C-alpha positions in Angstrom: -62.7 4.3 -13.6 -62.0 6.3 -10.4 -61.4 3.1 -8.5 -59.0 1.9 -11.1 -57.0 5.1 -10.9 -56.9 4.9 -7.0 -55.8 1.2 -7.3 -53.1 2.1 -9.8 -51.9 5.0 -7.5 -52.0 2.7 -4.5 -49.9 0.1 -6.4 -47.4 2.7 -7.4 -47.0 3.9 -3.8 -46.6 0.3 -2.6 -44.0 -0.3 -5.3 -42.0 2.8 -4.4 -42.1 2.1 -0.7 -41.0 -1.5 -1.3 -38.2 -0.3 -3.6 -37.1 2.2 -0.9 -37.0 -0.4 1.8 -35.1 -2.8 -0.5 -32.5 -0.1 -1.3 -32.2 0.8 2.4 -31.7 -2.9 3.3 -29.1 -3.5 0.5 -27.3 -0.3 1.5 -27.3 -1.4 5.2 -25.9 -4.9 4.3 -23.2 -3.4 2.1 -22.1 -0.5 4.4 -22.6 -1.9 7.9 -19.7 -4.2 8.9 -20.3 -7.9 9.2 -17.9 -8.1 12.1 -15.6 -6.0 14.3 -12.0 -5.8 15.4 -11.3 -7.1 18.9 -8.2 -6.0 20.8 -6.0 -9.0 21.5 -3.1 -7.3 23.3 -1.2 -4.1 23.5 2.2 -2.9 24.6 3.8 0.4 25.4 7.5 1.1 25.0 9.6 3.7 26.6 11.2 4.5 23.2 10.1 6.1 20.0 8.9 3.5 17.5 10.8 4.0 14.2 9.9 0.8 12.3 7.4 -2.0 12.3 6.7 -5.2 10.3 4.2 -8.1 10.3 4.3 -11.5 8.5 1.7 -11.9 5.8 -0.9 -13.6 8.0 0.0 -11.7 11.2 1.7 -14.6 13.0 4.6 -12.5 14.0 5.2 -8.8 14.6 8.4 -6.8 14.9 9.0 -3.3 16.3 12.2 -1.3 15.9 13.0 1.9 17.9 15.1 5.0 17.5 17.4 3.8 20.2 18.3 0.7 18.2 16.1 -1.9 20.0 14.3 -4.6 18.0 11.4 -6.7 19.5 9.7 -9.7 17.9 6.4 -11.0 19.2 4.2 -13.9 18.5 0.5 -13.1 17.6 -0.3 -14.1 21.2 1.8 -11.2 22.5 4.7 -13.3 23.7 8.1 -11.7 23.3 10.3 -14.2 21.5 13.3 -12.1 20.6 14.9 -8.8 21.6 18.1 -7.4 20.2 19.9 -4.0 20.6 21.8 -2.4 17.7 24.2 0.5 17.8 22.2 2.6 15.3 18.6 3.6 15.0 16.3 1.0 13.4 15.0 2.5 10.1 13.1 -0.4 8.6 12.2 -4.1 9.3 11.4 -6.9 6.9 10.5 -10.5 7.8 12.0 -13.3 5.6 9.6 -15.4 3.6 9.3 -18.1 6.2 9.1 -15.7 9.1 12.1 -17.2 10.9 14.5 -14.4 10.2 14.3 -10.6 10.3 16.1 -8.1 8.1 17.0 -5.0 10.1 17.9 -1.9 8.2 20.0 0.6 10.2 22.8 2.3 8.2 23.6 -1.2 7.0 21.4 -4.3 6.5 21.6 -7.1 9.0 19.9 -10.5 9.1 18.7 -11.5 12.6 18.0 -15.1 13.5 14.9 -14.9 15.6 15.1 -18.2 17.3 18.8 -17.9 18.3 18.7 -14.1 18.9 21.8 -13.7 16.8 23.0 -11.7 13.8 23.8 -14.1 10.9 25.4 -11.5 8.6 25.7 -7.8 7.9 25.7 -6.2 4.4 27.1 -2.8 3.5 28.9 -1.0 0.7 31.8 1.3 1.6 31.0 5.0 1.0 27.4 4.3 0.2 24.0 4.6 2.0 21.2 2.0 1.7 18.4 3.8 0.0 15.9 1.0 -0.4 15.4 -2.7 0.4 13.2 -5.3 -1.4 12.6 -8.8 -0.2 11.6 -11.4 -2.8 9.5 -14.6 -2.5 12.5 -16.9 -3.2 14.5 -15.4 -0.2 16.8 -13.1 -2.2 17.1 -9.4 -1.3 17.5 -6.3 -3.5 19.5 -3.4 -2.2 19.7 0.1 -3.7 22.8 2.0 -2.6 23.5 5.8 -3.0 27.1 7.0 -3.1 28.1 9.4 -0.4 30.3 11.4 -2.9 28.1 11.6 -6.0 24.7 10.8 -7.4 25.7 7.2 -8.4 23.1 4.6 -7.6 24.1 0.9 -7.4 21.7 -2.0 -7.3 22.8 -5.2 -5.6 21.1 -8.6 -5.6 22.0 -10.9 -2.7 20.8 -14.2 -1.5 19.6 -15.2 2.0 23.2 -16.0 3.1 24.3 -12.5 2.2 26.3 -13.4 -0.9 26.2 -11.0 -3.8 24.6 -12.4 -6.9 24.4 -9.3 -9.1 25.7 -5.7 -8.9 25.3 -2.9 -11.4 24.9 0.9 -11.7 21.6 2.4 -12.5 21.3 4.8 -15.5 22.5 8.3 -14.7 19.6 10.5 -13.5 19.8 14.0 -12.2 16.3 14.5 -10.9 14.0 12.6 -8.6 13.0 9.1 -9.6 10.9 6.2 -8.3 12.4 2.7 -8.4 10.2 -0.4 -8.0 11.0 -4.2 -8.1 8.6 -7.0 -8.8 7.8 -9.6 -6.1 10.1 -12.1 -7.8 13.7 -11.2 -8.3 13.4 -10.5 -12.1 12.5 -6.9 -12.9 13.3 -3.4 -11.8 11.3 -0.4 -13.1 12.4 3.3 -12.8 10.3 6.4 -13.5 12.0 9.8 -13.3 10.4 13.3 -13.0 11.9 14.0 -16.5 9.4 11.4 -17.7 12.0 8.8 -18.5 11.0 5.1 -18.0 13.5 2.3 -17.7 12.5 -1.4 -17.5 15.4 -3.5 -16.4 16.3 -7.1 -15.6 18.2 -7.7 -12.4 21.4 -8.4 -14.3 21.6 -4.7 -15.3 20.3 -5.1 -18.8 17.7 -2.4 -19.9 14.8 -4.3 -21.5 13.1 -1.1 -22.8 13.3 2.6 -22.5 10.4 5.1 -23.1 9.2 8.6 -22.2 5.7 9.6 -21.1 3.6 11.1 -23.8 1.9 13.3 -22.9 4.4 14.2 -20.2 3.5 14.4 -16.5 2.8 17.7 -14.7 4.9 18.4 -11.7 3.2 19.4 -8.4 4.8 20.7 -5.2 2.5 18.7 -2.9 2.0 15.5 -5.0 4.3 12.9 -6.7 4.7 13.2 -10.4 3.3 9.6 -10.9 2.1 6.5 -9.1 3.1 3.1 -10.3 3.5 -0.6 -9.6 5.0 -3.6 -11.3 3.9 -7.3 -11.1 6.0 -10.5 -11.2 5.4 -10.8 -15.0 7.1 -7.4 -15.6 3.9 -5.6 -16.5 3.7 -2.0 -15.2 0.7 0.1 -14.3 1.6 3.8 -14.2 -0.8 6.7 -13.4 0.0 10.4 -13.6 -1.4 13.9 -14.1 -0.9 15.5 -17.5 -1.9 18.7 -19.1 -3.1 19.3 -22.7 -4.5 22.6 -24.2 -4.4 24.2 -20.7 -6.6 21.5 -19.1 -5.3 18.9 -16.6 -6.2 15.2 -17.0 -5.5 12.0 -15.1 -4.2 9.0 -17.1 -3.7 5.3 -16.3 -1.3 3.5 -18.6 -0.7 -0.3 -18.7 2.6 -1.6 -20.2 3.5 -5.2 -20.9 7.0 -6.6 -20.2 8.1 -5.6 -23.7 7.1 -1.9 -23.2 4.0 -2.0 -25.4 1.0 0.0 -24.1 -1.8 -2.6 -23.7 -4.4 -0.1 -22.6 -4.9 3.3 -21.1 -7.8 4.9 -19.3 -8.6 8.6 -18.5 -9.7 9.0 -14.9 -11.9 11.9 -13.7 -10.3 12.5 -10.3 -6.8 13.2 -9.0 -5.0 9.9 -8.4 -3.4 9.1 -5.1 -2.3 5.4 -5.2 -1.7 2.5 -7.6 -1.2 -1.1 -6.6 -1.2 -4.6 -8.0 -2.7 -7.5 -6.2 -0.4 -10.2 -4.9 -1.2 -12.5 -7.9 -0.6 -9.7 -10.3 -3.9 -10.3 -12.1 -5.6 -7.1 -11.1 -4.6 -3.5 -10.2 -6.2 -0.9 -8.1 -6.3 2.8 -8.8 -7.3 4.9 -5.9 -8.5 8.5 -6.6 -9.6 11.3 -4.4 -13.2 10.1 -4.4 -13.3 6.5 -5.6 -11.3 3.4 -6.1 -11.2 1.3 -9.3 -10.0 -2.2 -9.7 -8.9 -3.1 -13.2 -8.2 -6.5 -14.7 -5.0 -6.7 -16.6 -6.9 -6.6 -19.9 -8.2 -3.2 -19.0 -11.8 -4.2 -18.1 -13.1 -2.9 -14.8 -13.7 -5.4 -12.0 -15.0 -2.9 -9.4 -15.7 0.8 -9.5 -16.7 2.2 -6.1 -17.2 5.8 -5.0 -16.9 6.8 -1.4 -20.4 8.1 -0.9 -19.6 11.6 0.3 -16.0 10.9 1.5 -12.6 11.9 0.3 -10.2 8.9 -0.2 -7.2 8.7 2.2 -5.5 5.6 1.0 -6.3 2.0 -0.1 -4.6 -1.4 -0.1 -5.5 -4.3 -2.4 -5.3 -7.8 -0.9 -6.0 -11.2 -2.6 -9.7 -11.3 -1.7 -10.4 -7.9 -0.1 -9.5 -4.2 -0.2 -8.9 -1.8 2.6 -10.1 1.7 2.1 -9.3 4.8 4.1 -11.3 8.0 3.9 -12.2 11.4 5.4 -15.6 12.9 5.7 -16.2 15.7 3.2 -18.3 17.5 5.8 -15.3 17.6 8.1 -13.0 18.9 5.4 -15.4 21.5 4.1 -16.1 22.9 7.6 -12.7 22.8 9.1 -10.3 25.8 9.6 -7.6 25.2 7.0 -4.1 25.8 8.1 -1.3 27.3 6.0 0.0 23.9 5.0 -3.5 22.5 4.3 -3.4 19.6 6.8 -6.3 17.2 6.7 -8.4 16.6 9.8 -7.3 14.1 12.4 -10.2 11.7 12.3 -10.4 9.2 9.5 -12.1 5.8 8.9 -10.6 2.6 7.6 -12.9 0.0 6.0 -12.1 -3.6 4.9 -14.4 -4.8 2.0 -14.6 -8.2 0.4 -14.1 -8.2 -3.4 -16.6 -11.1 -4.0 -19.7 -9.7 -2.5 -18.4 -6.1 -1.9 -19.5 -6.3 1.8 -17.8 -4.4 4.6 -16.0 -6.9 6.9 -14.9 -4.4 9.5 -14.2 -0.7 10.0 -11.9 1.2 12.4 -11.6 4.9 13.3 -8.1 6.4 13.0 -6.4 9.5 14.2 -4.3 9.8 11.1 -1.5 12.1 12.2 -0.2 9.9 15.0 -1.6 6.4 14.2 -0.1 4.0 11.7 -1.2 0.5 10.8 -0.5 -2.8 9.1 -3.2 -5.3 7.9 -2.6 -9.0 7.3 -3.1 -10.4 3.8 -6.3 -12.1 4.8 -7.6 -8.9 6.5 -8.1 -10.7 9.8 -5.4 -9.0 11.8 -4.8 -5.3 12.3 -1.7 -3.9 13.9 -2.0 -0.3 15.0 1.0 1.8 15.9 0.2 4.9 18.0 3.2 7.2 18.0 5.4 7.7 19.9 5.5 4.3 21.7 2.4 2.1 21.7 1.2 -0.9 19.6 -2.1 -2.7 19.6 -3.0 -5.9 17.8 -6.6 -6.5 16.8 -8.3 -9.7 15.6 -11.3 -9.8 13.3 -14.4 -11.4 14.8 -17.6 -12.1 12.9 -20.8 -10.8 14.6 -24.1 -12.4 13.4 -26.8 -9.8 12.8 -30.0 -10.1 14.7 -33.0 -10.9 12.5 
């Protein structure tokens, strides 16, 4: 009987140790990166970098400066185009084929990269360009703000600069967030007064609604986070308050304005984004990120294992997650404006096996970045004047 008890205890210990080693190995294979980012090239400018862009797979890179210079590079680091404009470069957008570059200064200009020449320039008298959208079919959406009143005008133009549609947005007297789908078919507007407008790009309002329960305004956070896919479906997340208690709600609308599903989230929300195919949507909170299917079921729910989320980006087959260490935040000297610590970590994770492909440290206050849609190229912009392009390289683990 004693021997049987000893044998049972021995087996229990062996089972626990085996389980512990299996858990440690699985954690290692999930957390430790399969590869690393290798520096391909870098360049330092003698000007302040104002804008940057990259084609979806990182074949071309463009940099715009506060002095009005635009540089276009191949992924090899070869400079293939340089142009100087009379105004500071505010934003850059590659065309769908990567052969042209949209340059936003006070106006919008289309630059022919091969011929190093401006094809056309678009502006509206007595208006500023507030926002630019590029669509997959080559058309462009422009949101203008009047210099004399709060009138907003949306303009749809084609790749030749010809105006296809032009209409005024509904009158709004508080802050609002406008978003367009990837195709040139839908415009969605959410205002701080909880008004929601779903519009076609001919100016027609498809549906109007108000958030219920309403959103809670915060001085240091947006009132809501939202995105729209090419089918006209909208995912909107926001903070609300009921009976003196705050909550965090994710609401999913179809193109007709019907609420298909909603989900209460435990943590404050910091980002919402559809995947490129519009079939899944990511909700990034302070301590986790959740990927929903469009029917409301959860594809992935991942906490940050002791880290605070910084930001995240959903790609077709992977997700990039940024985060801070809770230990750093809890032990730092907080300043009056509650700035986060400099050091952060970026991690690219595959969605199929949820494995870490690569990770990169980041000094968040002076480093910006772009990641290609396949996650294999990483462009880092180190303010004020340096860029670095990295390429993913698989590193086989030793057995």
